N, C-alpha and C positions, 0 to 999 in steps of 0.2 A: 277307735272312735275318733271322729274329727274334733279338732280344737274348737272351743266355744267362739273364739275370736280368730279371724284369719289374718289380722294385722300383726306384724312383728312388733315386739316390744321396743326394739331399738332399730334405728337406721344409722348406718355408719358412713353416710355420704358426705358429711361435713367434717372438716378437721376440728380438733378439740378447740373449745371456746369456753370462757368462764361463764357464758350465758347458755342455759339449757332451754330447749323448746319442749314443752309438755303438751300432749294431746290426750283426748278422751277423758277430760276432767268433768266432774259434775257441773251442770250448767251454771250454778251460782257459786262457784268456788271462790273463796276469799283469799286475800293477801296473807292473812294469818295462817291459813291451811298450807299455803305454798311455803311459807317460812318454816313451819313445823316439819314439812317433808324434807326440806334441805338442811335444817339445823344440825342433824347428826354429822354432816359432812363438812361443815364450815360455816363461815359468816355469810349470810345472805344479805347483800347490800341493796338489792333492788328487785322488784317484781313487776310484772305487767299481767293483769288478770283478764279473763273473759274476752280474749281476742279470737279472731277467726269467724267464719261465716256462721257457725253454730254457737259461738261464744264459749266453746269448750276447750280452748287452748290457752296457754300462758307461757311466760318466760320467767326464769329465775336467774339472777345474776349473782355469782359468788365473788367474794373479795379477791380470790386467787384461782388461777387456772387449775391447780392441783386439787382444789376442793371439788370443782365440777367434775374432773376426771374421776375422783374418788366415788362420787355419787353414781356416775354412769357405770364404773367398774363394779361397784357393789351390786347394783341391780342386774347387771349382765350376768353375774355369776351366782346370784341368789335364786333359790327355788321359789321364794316369795316375791311377787312383782310389787313395784311401787303402787301404792293405793292411796286414794283420797275418798273418804266416806264409803269405803268398801268397793270402790270402782277402780279397776286396773288402769293405771296411767302409763302412757307410752312416752319414753324419753329419747331425746337425741340432742346432739350439740346443735346450737343455733348457728346460722351464718352471720349473726351479729356478734360483735366483740364487746358490746355494752348495750344496755337498755337506755335508749335516748331520753325517753320521758315517760312518766307513769301517770300522766294526766290526760283526760279527754279534751277535745278542743273546747268544750263548754267550760272547762276549769281554767283555761289559759287566757289571760288578758290579750285582747287583740290590739293591733296597731292602727285601728281605723277610727277616725273622728268624723262624725256626721255633723255638719253645720248647715243650718237653714238661715238664710238672710232674706228678709222681706223688705219690700218698699222699692220706690223708684230708683234710689241711689245704690241699690245692692250691687250693681255692676261696677261701682267704684271701689268695692272692697277687694283688695288683692290678697294673694296667698301670703305675701310678706306681712300683712297686717294680722292675718290669722295665725301665722307661725311665729310666736314669740317664745323664745327659749325660757321655760319655767316662769313665765309671766302670764297672769290672767289679764285679759283686756275686755272692756265693755265697749262695744262698737255702736255708735249712733250716727246716722246719716253718712255712713261710709268712712267715718274718722274714728280713730282711737281716742276716746274721751277720758278714760280712767284706766290706770294700771295699778295692780297690786301684786306683790310677791306672793307666790303660792307656797303654802306650808309644805315642805318636802319632808317625807318620812325617811 
């Protein structure tokens, strides 16, 4: 009888990495579920959930390369596949050596400042006036009329 899934559970095309790539995850897999899956093999230091076109892929980063190798080795020799919510998960080494960031672009502060200057003398306001290192300025008629130190956290 044919296998239910034609996908192999492992792909060995990548050299070992402390970051593992997981496929075929439940659509709304959580970071906690990824940590629980990896916890028996070592310390999970980072995760990245819900990636890929179908949002059913993720990355787990271990503190040590040997921990990632232990997880891959265990499931490669086990008769029980890695599972999350009863769904078989496919594992492989990632081509990444670390997970760069676990935030979406909406969570990361941008480096863009939008400034609107109105009035006839707006052309007199230069970038030097707008760019004051850690100083807030109030601009009136193209001139800096008030400065105050910004509270820095």
